[in-house]
Backbone as a printed PyTorch tensor [residue, N CA C, xyz], in Angstrom:
tensor([[[ 63.2100, 119.8480,  91.4480],
         [ 63.4600, 121.0810,  92.1720],
         [ 62.3500, 121.3550,  93.1920]],

        [[ 61.1140, 121.0730,  92.8040],
         [ 59.9810, 121.2940,  93.6890],
         [ 60.0750, 120.3880,  94.9130]],

        [[ 60.5170, 119.1540,  94.7350],
         [ 60.6550, 118.2040,  95.8360],
         [ 61.7410, 118.6830,  96.8000]],

        [[ 62.8180, 119.1980,  96.2700],
         [ 63.9100, 119.6940,  97.1140],
         [ 63.4230, 120.8640,  97.9570]],

        [[ 62.6690, 121.7670,  97.3500],
         [ 62.1360, 122.9140,  98.0700],
         [ 61.1760, 122.4610,  99.1740]],

        [[ 60.3330, 121.4910,  98.9050],
         [ 59.3980, 120.9790,  99.9040],
         [ 60.1560, 120.3290, 101.0630]],

        [[ 61.1700, 119.5470, 100.7390],
         [ 61.9870, 118.9100, 101.7890],
         [ 62.6830, 119.9690, 102.6350]],

        [[ 63.1600, 121.0160, 101.9780],
         [ 63.8260, 122.0930, 102.7040],
         [ 62.8600, 122.7470, 103.6940]],

        [[ 61.6580, 123.0810, 103.2420],
         [ 60.6740, 123.7200, 104.1170],
         [ 60.2080, 122.7850, 105.2350]],

        [[ 60.0510, 121.5260, 104.9270],
         [ 59.6800, 120.5560, 105.9650],
         [ 60.7910, 120.4630, 107.0080]],

        [[ 62.0290, 120.4510, 106.5380],
         [ 63.1730, 120.4190, 107.4610],
         [ 63.2060, 121.6490, 108.3580]],

        [[ 62.9470, 122.8130, 107.7860],
         [ 62.9100, 124.0530, 108.5680],
         [ 61.7990, 123.9880, 109.6160]],

        [[ 60.6370, 123.5040, 109.2360],
         [ 59.5110, 123.4000, 110.1740],
         [ 59.8510, 122.4470, 111.3130]],

        [[ 60.4500, 121.3220, 111.0000],
         [ 60.8460, 120.3620, 112.0430],
         [ 61.8840, 120.9870, 112.9650]],

        [[ 62.8410, 121.6950, 112.3910],
         [ 63.8920, 122.3300, 113.1960],
         [ 63.2900, 123.3790, 114.1410]],

        [[ 62.3730, 124.1880, 113.6420],
         [ 61.7200, 125.2100, 114.4760],
         [ 60.9120, 124.5470, 115.5890]],

        [[ 60.1980, 123.4890, 115.2560],
         [ 59.4060, 122.7850, 116.2700],
         [ 60.3120, 122.1990, 117.3500]],

        [[ 61.4430, 121.6640, 116.9440],
         [ 62.3740, 121.0820, 117.9180],
         [ 62.9680, 122.1570, 118.8200]],

        [[ 63.2590, 123.3090, 118.2630],
         [ 63.8370, 124.3970, 119.0570],
         [ 62.8260, 124.9890, 120.0310]],

        [[ 61.5680, 124.9700, 119.6750],
         [ 60.5340, 125.5390, 120.5310],
         [ 59.9560, 124.5340, 121.5150]],

        [[ 60.4560, 123.3330, 121.5270],
         [ 59.9660, 122.3140, 122.4490],
         [ 60.2900, 122.6830, 123.8840]],

        [[ 59.7770, 121.8970, 124.7920],
         [ 59.9840, 122.1440, 126.2250],
         [ 61.4720, 122.0370, 126.5430]],

        [[ 62.0180, 123.1000, 127.0600],
         [ 63.4300, 123.1140, 127.4230],
         [ 63.5570, 122.7620, 128.8920]],

        [[ 64.4370, 121.8260, 129.1740],
         [ 64.6500, 121.4200, 130.5530],
         [ 65.8820, 122.1300, 131.0900]],

        [[ 65.7220, 122.7000, 132.2430],
         [ 66.8120, 123.4210, 132.8790],
         [ 67.5250, 122.4670, 133.8250]],

        [[ 68.8270, 122.3870, 133.6770],
         [ 69.6240, 121.5370, 134.5530],
         [ 69.8280, 122.2920, 135.8660]],

        [[ 69.3210, 121.7570, 136.9830],
         [ 69.3460, 122.4870, 138.2630],
         [ 70.6530, 122.3460, 139.0460]],

        [[ 71.7900, 122.4320, 138.3600],
         [ 73.0750, 122.2820, 139.0490],
         [ 73.2790, 123.3490, 140.1160]],

        [[ 72.9100, 124.5830, 139.8050],
         [ 73.0930, 125.6590, 140.7800],
         [ 72.2090, 125.4540, 142.0010]],

        [[ 71.0260, 124.9000, 141.7950],
         [ 70.1120, 124.6530, 142.9240],
         [ 70.6540, 123.5410, 143.8190]],

        [[ 71.2470, 122.5260, 143.2090],
         [ 71.8260, 121.4280, 143.9890],
         [ 73.0130, 121.9330, 144.8040]],

        [[ 73.8170, 122.7960, 144.2170],
         [ 74.9420, 123.3780, 144.9680],
         [ 74.4280, 124.2300, 146.1290]],

        [[ 73.3370, 124.9460, 145.9060],
         [ 72.7470, 125.7600, 146.9770],
         [ 72.2450, 124.8760, 148.1160]],

        [[ 71.7150, 123.7120, 147.7770],
         [ 71.2490, 122.7760, 148.8070],
         [ 72.4330, 122.2590, 149.6170]],

        [[ 73.5220, 121.9450, 148.9450],
         [ 74.7250, 121.4880, 149.6640],
         [ 75.1810, 122.5500, 150.6610]],

        [[ 75.1440, 123.7950, 150.2380],
         [ 75.5220, 124.8990, 151.1220],
         [ 74.5510, 125.0090, 152.2950]],

        [[ 73.2660, 124.8740, 152.0260],
         [ 72.2560, 124.9620, 153.0920],
         [ 72.4310, 123.8360, 154.1040]],

        [[ 72.7540, 122.6510, 153.6340],
         [ 72.9880, 121.5240, 154.5430],
         [ 74.2330, 121.7760, 155.3830]],

        [[ 75.2730, 122.3110, 154.7660],
         [ 76.4930, 122.6440, 155.5180],
         [ 76.2140, 123.6840, 156.5970]],

        [[ 75.4130, 124.6840, 156.2560],
         [ 75.0630, 125.7100, 157.2420],
         [ 74.2550, 125.1180, 158.3900]],

        [[ 73.3640, 124.2020, 158.0690],
         [ 72.5780, 123.5430, 159.1180],
         [ 73.5000, 122.7520, 160.0450]],

        [[ 74.4760, 122.0750, 159.4640],
         [ 75.4250, 121.3070, 160.2770],
         [ 76.2810, 122.2220, 161.1440]],

        [[ 76.6590, 123.3810, 160.6010],
         [ 77.4350, 124.3520, 161.3810],
         [ 76.6400, 124.8530, 162.5790]],

        [[ 75.3310, 124.8550, 162.4620],
         [ 74.4530, 125.2720, 163.5590],
         [ 73.9850, 124.0830, 164.3960]],

        [[ 74.7350, 123.0040, 164.3290],
         [ 74.5170, 121.8100, 165.1510],
         [ 73.1750, 121.1290, 164.9060]],

        [[ 72.7530, 121.1090, 163.6650],
         [ 71.4980, 120.4340, 163.3260],
         [ 71.5970, 118.9280, 163.5570]],

        [[ 72.8030, 118.3920, 163.5000],
         [ 72.9670, 116.9540, 163.7580],
         [ 72.5440, 116.6080, 165.1870]],

        [[ 72.6790, 117.5720, 166.0830],
         [ 72.2900, 117.3710, 167.4800],
         [ 70.8510, 117.8000, 167.7350]],

        [[ 70.4840, 118.9740, 167.2360],
         [ 69.1950, 119.5770, 167.5810],
         [ 68.0650, 119.3320, 166.5790]],

        [[ 68.3950, 118.9570, 165.3590],
         [ 67.3560, 118.7010, 164.3430],
         [ 67.8020, 117.5670, 163.4130]],

        [[ 68.1310, 116.4120, 163.9870],
         [ 68.6870, 115.3330, 163.1600],
         [ 67.7110, 114.7810, 162.1180]],

        [[ 66.4510, 114.7120, 162.4510],
         [ 65.4710, 114.1640, 161.5130],
         [ 65.3080, 115.0750, 160.2960]],

        [[ 65.1930, 116.3660, 160.5410],
         [ 65.0440, 117.3210, 159.4450],
         [ 66.2920, 117.3240, 158.5580]],

        [[ 67.4530, 117.2350, 159.1930],
         [ 68.7080, 117.1910, 158.4410],
         [ 68.7700, 115.9230, 157.5950]],

        [[ 68.3400, 114.8180, 158.1580],
         [ 68.3190, 113.5470, 157.4260],
         [ 67.4130, 113.6500, 156.2030]],

        [[ 66.2390, 114.2580, 156.3790],
         [ 65.3230, 114.4380, 155.2500],
         [ 65.9870, 115.2580, 154.1370]],

        [[ 66.6760, 116.3200, 154.5220],
         [ 67.3470, 117.1700, 153.5310],
         [ 68.4080, 116.3800, 152.7730]],

        [[ 69.1950, 115.6030, 153.4970],
         [ 70.2580, 114.8250, 152.8550],
         [ 69.6870, 113.7430, 151.9420]],

        [[ 68.6050, 113.1080, 152.3590],
         [ 67.9730, 112.0830, 151.5220],
         [ 67.4120, 112.6880, 150.2400]],

        [[ 66.7860, 113.8380, 150.3550],
         [ 66.2120, 114.4720, 149.1660],
         [ 67.3060, 114.9920, 148.2380]],

        [[ 68.4280, 115.4120, 148.8100],
         [ 69.5600, 115.8140, 147.9720],
         [ 70.0530, 114.6150, 147.1710]],

        [[ 70.1480, 113.4560, 147.8070],
         [ 70.5680, 112.2500, 147.0950],
         [ 69.5790, 111.8920, 145.9840]],

        [[ 68.2970, 112.0410, 146.2620],
         [ 67.2830, 111.7720, 145.2390],
         [ 67.4180, 112.7490, 144.0740]],

        [[ 67.7400, 114.0000, 144.3860],
         [ 67.9380, 114.9990, 143.3280],
         [ 69.1310, 114.6190, 142.4580]],

        [[ 70.1990, 114.1600, 143.0910],
         [ 71.3870, 113.7450, 142.3330],
         [ 71.0740, 112.5380, 141.4490]],

        [[ 70.3080, 111.5960, 141.9840],
         [ 69.9310, 110.4200, 141.1960],
         [ 69.0600, 110.8230, 140.0080]],

        [[ 68.1370, 111.7370, 140.2240],
         [ 67.2870, 112.2140, 139.1310],
         [ 68.1270, 112.9220, 138.0730]],

        [[ 69.1600, 113.6280, 138.4980],
         [ 70.0670, 114.2830, 137.5430],
         [ 70.7650, 113.2390, 136.6760]],

        [[ 71.2310, 112.1640, 137.3060],
         [ 71.9090, 111.1090, 136.5530],
         [ 70.9690, 110.4500, 135.5500]],

        [[ 69.6950, 110.3830, 135.9050],
         [ 68.6930, 109.8080, 135.0090],
         [ 68.1770, 110.8350, 134.0010]],

        [[ 68.7080, 112.0450, 134.0790],
         [ 68.3540, 113.1560, 133.1940],
         [ 66.8850, 113.5650, 133.3340]],

        [[ 66.3410, 113.3510, 134.5180],
         [ 64.9830, 113.8040, 134.8380],
         [ 65.1360, 115.1150, 135.6140]],

        [[ 65.3830, 116.1830, 134.8730],
         [ 65.7320, 117.4600, 135.4790],
         [ 64.5730, 118.0840, 136.2530]],

        [[ 63.3700, 117.8440, 135.7940],
         [ 62.2040, 118.3810, 136.5010],
         [ 62.0970, 117.7590, 137.8970]],

        [[ 62.2710, 116.4480, 137.9790],
         [ 62.2150, 115.7530, 139.2630],
         [ 63.4120, 116.1640, 140.1260]],

        [[ 64.5670, 116.3290, 139.5110],
         [ 65.7570, 116.7540, 140.2530],
         [ 65.5330, 118.1180, 140.8880]],

        [[ 64.9370, 119.0160, 140.1420],
         [ 64.6550, 120.3480, 140.6730],
         [ 63.6480, 120.2700, 141.8180]],

        [[ 62.6490, 119.4250, 141.6610],
         [ 61.6370, 119.2550, 142.7120],
         [ 62.2850, 118.7480, 144.0090]],

        [[ 63.1200, 117.7200, 143.8970],
         [ 63.7980, 117.1880, 145.0870],
         [ 64.7660, 118.2140, 145.6770]],

        [[ 65.4390, 118.9680, 144.8210],
         [ 66.3760, 119.9840, 145.3090],
         [ 65.6370, 121.0650, 146.0910]],

        [[ 64.4800, 121.4790, 145.5940],
         [ 63.6870, 122.4900, 146.3030],
         [ 63.2230, 121.9660, 147.6650]],

        [[ 62.7810, 120.7110, 147.6920],
         [ 62.3500, 120.1190, 148.9570],
         [ 63.5250, 119.9870, 149.9280]],

        [[ 64.6680, 119.5890, 149.4090],
         [ 65.8570, 119.4480, 150.2540],
         [ 66.2760, 120.7930, 150.8280]],

        [[ 66.1830, 121.8440, 150.0210],
         [ 66.5380, 123.1850, 150.4980],
         [ 65.6130, 123.6130, 151.6340]],

        [[ 64.3250, 123.3440, 151.4780],
         [ 63.3650, 123.6990, 152.5340],
         [ 63.6470, 122.9090, 153.8110]],

        [[ 63.9430, 121.6190, 153.6670],
         [ 64.2500, 120.7950, 154.8380],
         [ 65.5300, 121.2570, 155.5300]],

        [[ 66.5380, 121.6140, 154.7400],
         [ 67.8010, 122.0810, 155.3220],
         [ 67.6000, 123.3950, 156.0690]],

        [[ 66.8310, 124.2930, 155.4860],
         [ 66.5520, 125.5690, 156.1460],
         [ 65.7610, 125.3460, 157.4330]],

        [[ 64.8050, 124.4250, 157.3840],
         [ 64.0290, 124.1130, 158.5800],
         [ 64.9250, 123.4960, 159.6550]],

        [[ 65.8400, 122.6190, 159.2520],
         [ 66.7690, 122.0070, 160.2110],
         [ 67.6270, 123.0740, 160.8760]],

        [[ 68.1080, 124.0190, 160.0780],
         [ 68.9260, 125.1010, 160.6370],
         [ 68.1040, 125.9560, 161.6040]],

        [[ 66.9010, 126.3110, 161.2090],
         [ 66.0350, 127.1410, 162.0500],
         [ 65.6690, 126.4240, 163.3460]],

        [[ 65.3160, 125.1620, 163.2320],
         [ 64.9600, 124.4050, 164.4350],
         [ 66.1620, 124.2590, 165.3600]],

        [[ 67.3170, 124.0330, 164.7900],
         [ 68.5310, 123.9070, 165.5860],
         [ 68.8170, 125.1960, 166.3490]],

        [[ 68.6820, 126.3180, 165.6600],
         [ 68.8970, 127.6060, 166.3320],
         [ 67.8830, 127.8130, 167.4560]],

        [[ 66.6420, 127.4460, 167.1990],
         [ 65.5940, 127.6080, 168.2130],
         [ 65.8630, 126.7150, 169.4210]],

        [[ 66.2660, 125.4840, 169.1830],
         [ 66.5520, 124.5640, 170.2840],
         [ 67.7630, 125.0240, 171.0910]],

        [[ 68.7620, 125.5550, 170.4030],
         [ 69.9360, 126.0810, 171.1110],
         [ 69.5550, 127.2890, 171.9550]],

        [[ 68.7100, 128.1550, 171.4140],
         [ 68.2580, 129.3300, 172.1690],
         [ 67.4350, 128.9030, 173.3790]],

        [[ 66.5890, 127.9170, 173.1940],
         [ 65.7760, 127.3930, 174.2940],
         [ 66.6720, 126.8170, 175.3950]],

        [[ 67.6840, 126.0790, 174.9940],
         [ 68.6150, 125.4930, 175.9620],
         [ 69.3680, 126.5860, 176.7150]],

        [[ 69.8030, 127.6030, 175.9980],
         [ 70.5120, 128.7160, 176.6210],
         [ 69.6080, 129.4460, 177.6090]],

        [[ 68.3790, 129.6560, 177.2350],
         [ 67.4180, 130.3160, 178.1160],
         [ 67.1900, 129.4970, 179.3860]],

        [[ 67.1180, 128.1940, 179.2410],
         [ 66.9360, 127.3280, 180.4090],
         [ 68.1560, 127.3690, 181.3300]],

        [[ 69.3290, 127.5380, 180.7440],
         [ 70.5420, 127.6420, 181.5580],
         [ 70.5830, 128.9690, 182.3090]],

        [[ 70.1060, 130.0150, 181.6510],
         [ 70.1020, 131.3400, 182.2700],
         [ 69.0290, 131.4250, 183.3420]],

        [[ 67.8680, 130.8540, 183.0590],
         [ 66.7440, 130.8870, 184.0000],
         [ 66.3880, 129.4480, 184.3930]],

        [[ 67.1470, 128.8550, 185.2980],
         [ 66.9320, 127.4390, 185.6180],
         [ 65.5760, 127.1320, 186.2460]],

        [[ 64.9200, 128.0870, 186.8630],
         [ 63.6390, 127.8270, 187.5230],
         [ 62.4410, 127.9360, 186.5890]],

        [[ 62.6220, 128.4950, 185.3980],
         [ 61.4860, 128.6450, 184.4780],
         [ 61.3650, 127.4100, 183.5940]],

        [[ 60.1140, 127.0560, 183.2790],
         [ 59.8940, 125.8850, 182.4190],
         [ 58.9160, 126.2020, 181.3370]]])
């Protein structure tokens, strides 16, 4: 009976330790947000005005997806965050370049 009680308590301790271990968050929502950010950048003509930044975002999104498949959620989240920043930068740069082009069309003599 004493052995059974000891095994029971050891089992409880192991179970508690396992439950309190480092929990990995699956960044599916972050990856979907990156896809949306890339789409928005493309809608703002980033393929024309910020192709390099857009390429970086798409490459990092692919790396995030690969990390997800390998169940390395921490790395996937890291790549997703970087991809989101690159996509936002591509969109911002594209808007700035379009505004610059429009300004040059309106004021052809200014440089």
